[in-house]
C-alpha positions as CSV (number, residue, x, y, z in Angstrom):
1,M,-4.2,-35.4,11.7
2,L,-7.9,-34.6,12.3
3,V,-8.7,-31.0,13.0
4,H,-12.1,-29.8,14.1
5,W,-13.0,-26.0,14.1
6,L,-15.5,-24.6,16.5
7,P,-16.6,-21.1,15.3
8,H,-18.5,-18.7,17.5
9,A,-21.1,-18.4,14.7
10,W,-21.9,-19.8,11.3
11,N,-22.4,-16.5,9.6
12,P,-19.5,-15.6,7.3
13,A,-20.3,-11.9,7.7
14,Y,-18.2,-12.1,10.9
15,A,-14.6,-11.5,10.1
16,G,-13.4,-13.7,12.9
17,V,-15.4,-16.6,11.5
18,R,-14.2,-16.2,8.0
19,L,-10.5,-15.5,8.7
20,R,-10.0,-17.8,11.6
21,C,-12.3,-20.8,10.8
22,L,-13.9,-21.0,7.4
23,I,-10.8,-20.0,5.3
24,P,-8.1,-21.9,7.2
25,Q,-10.3,-25.0,7.6
26,G,-10.8,-25.2,3.9
27,A,-7.2,-24.4,3.1
28,L,-6.0,-27.2,5.4
29,A,-8.3,-29.6,3.8
30,R,-6.8,-28.7,0.4
31,L,-3.4,-29.5,1.8
32,G,-4.6,-33.0,2.5
33,W,-5.5,-32.7,6.1
34,R,-8.7,-34.1,7.6
35,S,-10.2,-30.7,8.5
36,R,-13.9,-30.0,9.3
37,L,-16.2,-27.4,10.8
38,L,-18.3,-28.3,13.9
39,R,-21.9,-27.1,13.5
40,D,-23.9,-25.5,16.3
41,G,-25.4,-28.2,18.6
42,Q,-23.2,-31.0,17.2
43,P,-21.5,-33.1,19.9
44,L,-17.9,-32.2,20.4
45,P,-15.4,-34.7,19.1
46,R,-13.4,-37.0,21.3
47,E,-10.3,-37.3,19.1
48,G,-8.0,-35.1,17.1
49,V,-7.4,-31.3,17.7
50,V,-10.3,-29.0,18.4
51,V,-9.7,-25.3,17.6
52,V,-12.2,-23.4,19.8
53,Q,-12.9,-19.8,19.2
54,A,-12.7,-17.9,22.5
55,K,-15.7,-16.0,21.5
56,W,-17.7,-19.3,21.3
57,L,-17.3,-19.5,25.1
58,L,-18.0,-15.9,25.8
59,D,-21.0,-15.8,23.5
60,A,-22.6,-18.2,25.9
61,G,-23.9,-15.0,27.5
62,S,-23.9,-15.9,31.2
63,P,-21.5,-17.5,33.6
64,Q,-23.8,-20.5,34.0
65,A,-24.1,-21.1,30.2
66,L,-20.4,-20.6,29.8
67,R,-19.7,-23.2,32.4
68,Q,-22.0,-25.6,30.6
69,R,-19.9,-25.2,27.5
70,T,-16.8,-25.6,29.6
71,G,-18.2,-28.9,30.8
72,Q,-18.6,-30.1,27.2
73,L,-15.0,-29.2,26.4
74,Q,-13.8,-31.1,29.5
75,Q,-15.7,-34.2,28.4
76,A,-14.1,-34.0,24.9
77,R,-10.6,-33.5,26.4
78,D,-11.0,-36.3,28.9
79,A,-12.1,-38.6,26.0
80,G,-8.9,-37.8,24.1
81,A,-9.4,-34.6,22.1
82,Q,-6.6,-31.9,22.3
83,L,-8.1,-28.4,22.8
84,V,-6.7,-25.2,21.3
85,L,-8.2,-21.8,22.2
86,D,-8.0,-19.2,19.4
87,S,-8.4,-15.5,20.3
88,F,-8.6,-12.5,18.0
89,D,-9.4,-9.8,20.6
90,N,-8.4,-8.8,24.1
91,Y,-11.4,-10.4,25.7
92,F,-10.2,-9.6,29.3
93,L,-11.1,-6.0,29.0
94,N,-14.0,-4.5,31.0
95,E,-13.4,-0.8,30.8
96,S,-16.9,0.1,31.9
97,G,-16.6,-2.1,35.0
98,D,-19.8,-4.0,34.1
99,A,-20.6,-6.5,36.9
100,A,-22.2,-9.0,34.6
101,R,-19.2,-9.0,32.3
102,A,-16.8,-9.4,35.3
103,Q,-18.7,-12.5,36.3
104,L,-18.6,-13.8,32.7
105,L,-14.9,-13.3,32.6
106,A,-14.4,-15.1,35.9
107,A,-16.1,-18.1,34.3
108,Y,-14.0,-17.7,31.2
109,R,-10.8,-17.7,33.2
110,E,-11.9,-20.9,34.9
111,A,-12.0,-22.6,31.5
112,L,-8.5,-21.7,30.4
113,P,-6.7,-24.6,32.1
114,L,-8.6,-27.0,29.9
115,F,-6.6,-26.0,26.8
116,K,-3.4,-27.6,25.8
117,A,-2.3,-24.5,23.7
118,F,-3.4,-21.1,22.6
119,T,-3.3,-19.2,19.3
120,V,-3.8,-15.5,18.8
121,S,-4.1,-13.3,15.7
122,S,-1.4,-10.7,16.5
123,P,1.8,-10.3,18.4
124,G,0.2,-7.5,20.5
125,L,-2.3,-10.0,21.8
126,Q,0.2,-12.6,22.7
127,P,1.5,-11.1,26.0
128,L,-2.0,-10.1,27.1
129,L,-3.2,-13.7,26.9
130,Q,0.1,-15.0,28.3
131,A,-0.3,-13.0,31.4
132,E,-3.6,-14.8,32.2
133,L,-2.1,-18.3,31.8
134,P,0.0,-20.5,34.0
135,S,3.7,-20.2,33.4
136,G,4.9,-22.3,30.5
137,A,1.6,-22.3,28.6
138,A,2.2,-21.9,24.9
139,V,0.7,-19.0,23.0
140,Q,1.4,-19.0,19.3
141,V,0.7,-16.2,16.8
142,V,-1.1,-17.3,13.6
143,G,-1.9,-14.3,11.3
144,D,-5.2,-13.5,9.5
145,P,-5.2,-14.3,5.8
146,V,-5.7,-11.3,3.5
147,E,-8.9,-11.9,1.5
148,T,-9.0,-11.6,-2.2
149,P,-11.9,-11.8,-4.6
150,D,-11.1,-15.5,-5.1
151,T,-11.3,-16.2,-1.4
152,L,-15.1,-16.2,-1.4
153,S,-15.1,-19.3,-3.5
154,S,-13.0,-21.1,-0.9
155,Y,-15.9,-21.3,1.6
156,E,-19.0,-20.5,-0.3
157,S,-20.3,-22.0,-3.5
158,W,-20.9,-20.0,-6.7
159,W,-24.6,-21.0,-6.6
160,R,-25.0,-19.6,-3.1
161,R,-23.2,-16.4,-3.9
162,H,-25.4,-15.9,-7.0
163,H,-28.6,-17.1,-5.4
164,P,-31.7,-15.1,-6.7
165,G,-32.1,-13.6,-3.2
166,R,-28.9,-11.8,-3.7
167,W,-29.5,-10.4,-7.2
168,A,-30.8,-7.1,-5.8
169,G,-27.6,-6.7,-3.8
170,H,-25.5,-7.4,-6.8
171,W,-27.4,-4.8,-8.8
172,R,-27.1,-2.2,-6.1
173,A,-23.3,-2.9,-5.9
174,R,-22.9,-2.3,-9.6
175,Q,-24.9,0.9,-9.4
176,E,-22.8,2.0,-6.4
177,L,-19.5,1.3,-8.2
178,R,-20.7,3.3,-11.3
179,E,-21.6,6.3,-9.1
180,H,-18.4,6.0,-7.1
181,R,-16.2,6.1,-10.3
182,Q,-18.0,9.2,-11.5
183,A,-17.6,10.9,-8.1
184,R,-13.9,10.0,-8.1
185,Q,-13.4,12.3,-11.1
186,Q,-14.6,15.2,-9.0
187,A,-13.4,14.6,-5.5
188,R,-10.7,12.5,-3.7
189,Q,-12.3,9.3,-2.3
190,L,-11.4,8.4,1.2
191,L,-12.4,5.3,3.2
192,W,-12.6,4.1,6.8
193,F,-13.9,0.6,7.4
194,G,-14.3,-1.7,10.3
195,N,-16.5,-2.6,13.3
196,H,-18.2,0.4,14.8
197,G,-16.9,-0.5,18.3
198,S,-17.1,-2.9,21.2
199,A,-19.3,-2.9,24.3
200,Y,-16.4,-3.7,26.6
201,A,-13.7,-1.3,25.2
202,A,-13.3,2.0,23.5
203,G,-12.3,2.2,19.9
204,G,-13.8,1.4,16.5
205,M,-15.4,4.2,14.6
206,A,-14.8,6.7,17.4
207,E,-11.1,6.7,16.3
208,L,-12.2,9.1,13.5
209,D,-13.0,11.9,16.0
210,R,-9.5,13.3,16.1
211,I,-9.0,13.6,12.4
212,I,-12.4,15.1,11.5
213,P,-11.3,18.6,12.2
214,Q,-8.3,18.1,9.9
215,L,-10.5,16.7,7.2
216,N,-12.8,19.7,7.6
217,A,-9.8,22.0,7.0
218,V,-8.5,19.9,4.1
219,A,-11.9,20.0,2.4
220,T,-11.8,23.7,2.0
221,Q,-8.9,23.3,-0.4
222,Q,-9.4,19.8,-1.8
223,P,-12.8,18.3,-2.7
224,L,-13.1,15.0,-0.9
225,R,-15.7,12.4,0.2
226,L,-15.3,10.0,3.1
227,T,-17.0,6.6,2.9
228,V,-17.6,4.8,6.2
229,V,-18.2,1.1,5.8
230,S,-19.3,-0.5,9.0
231,N,-22.1,-2.1,11.0
232,S,-23.9,0.8,12.7
233,E,-25.4,3.7,10.8
234,Q,-26.5,5.3,14.1
235,R,-22.9,5.3,15.3
236,Y,-21.8,6.8,12.0
237,R,-24.2,9.7,12.3
238,E,-23.0,10.4,15.8
239,V,-19.3,10.4,14.9
240,L,-19.6,12.3,11.7
241,A,-22.0,15.0,13.1
242,P,-19.1,17.6,13.3
243,A,-18.0,16.9,9.7
244,T,-18.4,19.7,7.1
245,F,-17.1,17.7,4.2
246,E,-19.1,15.2,2.1
247,H,-19.4,11.8,3.6
248,R,-21.7,8.7,3.4
249,Y,-22.3,5.4,5.1
250,R,-22.4,2.0,3.5
251,P,-23.1,-1.3,5.4
252,W,-20.5,-4.0,5.3
253,D,-21.0,-6.2,2.3
254,R,-18.4,-9.0,2.1
255,L,-19.4,-10.0,-1.5
256,H,-18.6,-6.6,-2.9
257,F,-16.4,-4.7,-0.5
258,L,-13.1,-5.5,-2.1
259,R,-14.1,-4.1,-5.4
260,L,-15.3,-0.9,-3.7
261,L,-12.1,-0.7,-1.6
262,G,-9.9,-0.9,-4.7
263,E,-11.6,2.2,-6.1
264,H,-10.5,4.5,-3.3
265,D,-7.7,7.0,-3.2
266,L,-6.8,6.7,0.4
267,V,-7.7,4.6,3.4
268,L,-7.7,6.2,6.8
269,L,-7.2,4.0,9.8
270,P,-6.5,6.1,12.9
271,A,-6.0,3.9,15.9
272,R,-4.9,5.2,19.3
273,L,-2.8,2.7,21.2
274,T,-5.0,1.2,23.9
275,A,-5.4,-2.1,25.7
276,F,-7.9,-3.0,23.0
277,T,-6.1,-1.8,19.8
278,V,-2.8,-3.2,20.9
279,A,-4.2,-6.6,20.3
280,K,-5.6,-5.9,16.8
281,S,-4.1,-7.8,13.8
282,N,-2.7,-6.1,10.7
283,N,-5.6,-7.4,8.6
284,R,-7.4,-4.1,7.8
285,M,-4.1,-2.4,6.8
286,L,-3.0,-5.3,4.6
287,L,-6.4,-5.7,3.0
288,A,-6.0,-2.1,1.6
289,L,-2.3,-2.4,0.7
290,A,-3.0,-5.7,-1.1
291,Q,-5.4,-3.8,-3.3
292,G,-2.7,-1.2,-4.0
293,V,-4.7,1.4,-2.0
294,P,-2.6,4.0,0.1
295,V,-3.0,3.8,3.8
296,M,-2.6,6.3,6.7
297,T,-2.6,4.8,10.1
298,D,-0.9,4.7,13.6
299,P,1.9,2.5,14.9
300,L,0.0,-0.5,16.4
301,P,2.4,-3.4,17.1
302,D,1.2,-5.6,14.2
303,Y,1.3,-2.6,11.9
304,L,4.9,-1.6,12.6
305,P,6.6,-4.2,10.3
306,W,4.7,-2.5,7.4
307,Q,5.6,1.1,8.2
308,A,7.7,1.4,5.0
309,F,4.6,0.9,2.9
310,C,2.2,3.5,4.4
311,A,2.1,6.8,6.2
312,M,2.3,5.9,9.8
313,D,1.9,8.4,12.6
314,D,2.0,11.1,9.9
315,W,-1.4,12.9,10.5
316,D,0.2,16.4,10.3
317,Q,0.7,15.5,6.6
318,L,-2.9,14.5,6.0
319,A,-3.6,17.5,3.7
320,R,-0.6,16.7,1.5
321,H,-1.5,13.0,1.2
322,V,-5.1,13.8,0.4
323,H,-4.1,16.3,-2.2
324,D,-1.6,13.9,-3.9
325,P,-1.7,10.2,-2.7
326,S,0.5,9.0,-5.6
327,S,3.6,8.6,-3.4
328,L,1.7,6.4,-0.9
329,A,0.1,4.5,-3.8
330,A,3.6,3.6,-5.0
331,L,4.4,2.3,-1.5
332,A,1.2,0.3,-1.4
333,S,2.1,-1.4,-4.7
334,A,5.5,-2.2,-3.4
335,A,3.9,-4.1,-0.4
336,M,1.8,-6.4,-2.6
337,P,4.4,-9.1,-3.3
338,A,5.3,-9.5,0.4
339,I,1.6,-9.7,1.4
340,A,0.9,-12.3,-1.2
341,R,3.9,-14.3,0.0
342,D,3.2,-14.2,3.7
343,Y,-0.5,-13.5,4.2
344,S,-2.2,-15.4,1.3
345,T,-4.7,-18.1,2.3
346,A,-2.1,-20.7,1.4
347,A,0.6,-19.0,3.5
348,I,-1.6,-18.8,6.6
349,A,-2.7,-22.4,6.1
350,R,0.9,-23.4,6.3
351,Q,1.2,-21.4,9.6
352,W,-1.8,-23.3,11.0
353,R,-0.4,-26.6,9.8
354,D,3.0,-26.0,11.4
355,T,1.5,-24.7,14.6
356,L,-1.0,-27.5,15.1
357,T,1.6,-30.1,14.2
358,R,3.8,-28.7,17.1
359,I,0.9,-28.6,19.5
360,S,-0.2,-32.2,18.8
361,S,3.2,-33.7,18.9
């Protein structure tokens, strides 16, 4: 089978591009499939299966441009290609009632009948997309692979990762790690990481609002430092303004983040259940657990199967877990074999293989 992947961008800094295009594409190729990425501006293929990221359509920016992309997809389908739409967010949200987004979503909905099947990144997203589709349309859940230090080499060469233009970044990361290890001897090191938020739905870094008063209280008894790793320092300054404990911001760095993650005592992932967060995959939680780092979070649908391995909906015990995270560390270590079995790159590649085989048959 020939599988083409159409990412919304070519920048591997985007998690959706890495997890749902670059990594599975390469893994399927290693399984012996003919699997390739479609570059921006390249004509769409007229055979095989084309996995289209939903964000590729929405990133057209306007209804007119989106419809032009829809026309390209229709030509490919009419010529013999089978189209699969892959979603990793609830794109139908428009909580602000923005008129321009409403028009864009109308054009997006017009494109949905072109697709033979649909894939999503989480069980919570499955019914939200299903509700927008004709009865009988297939929506399959294919999880996100959990990245490891070795994953980088699956989609980017050693020479590119060590290009001289990146030497300064590697040096800063080593200095950062050295400072972090010294600070860890004096204060508990806490971490929140993720996208700062979305223009069309509430969430992201703002989820920290409700636990900052608790952390302020905890810090009077237990020295701590919160590191926020994200993509907006301005939003960080706004959210952390009420904090009286030590905190700092670090921009997302896919080349060095896993090493920094593994040096933390506790990951905090507050996430109120909303129409946006209900669709989120378990990737952030499993990324921490796979490093053996304890996690405190909330019961999102895709998190619930892992509640035995973390502190879930247990924020009234925040002080206890910050003071002594050892019990949660033991739970995190216990999760590692199951994560490696079910969410490794190879495991997720097999999910894609089985799903695309069913779709194309």
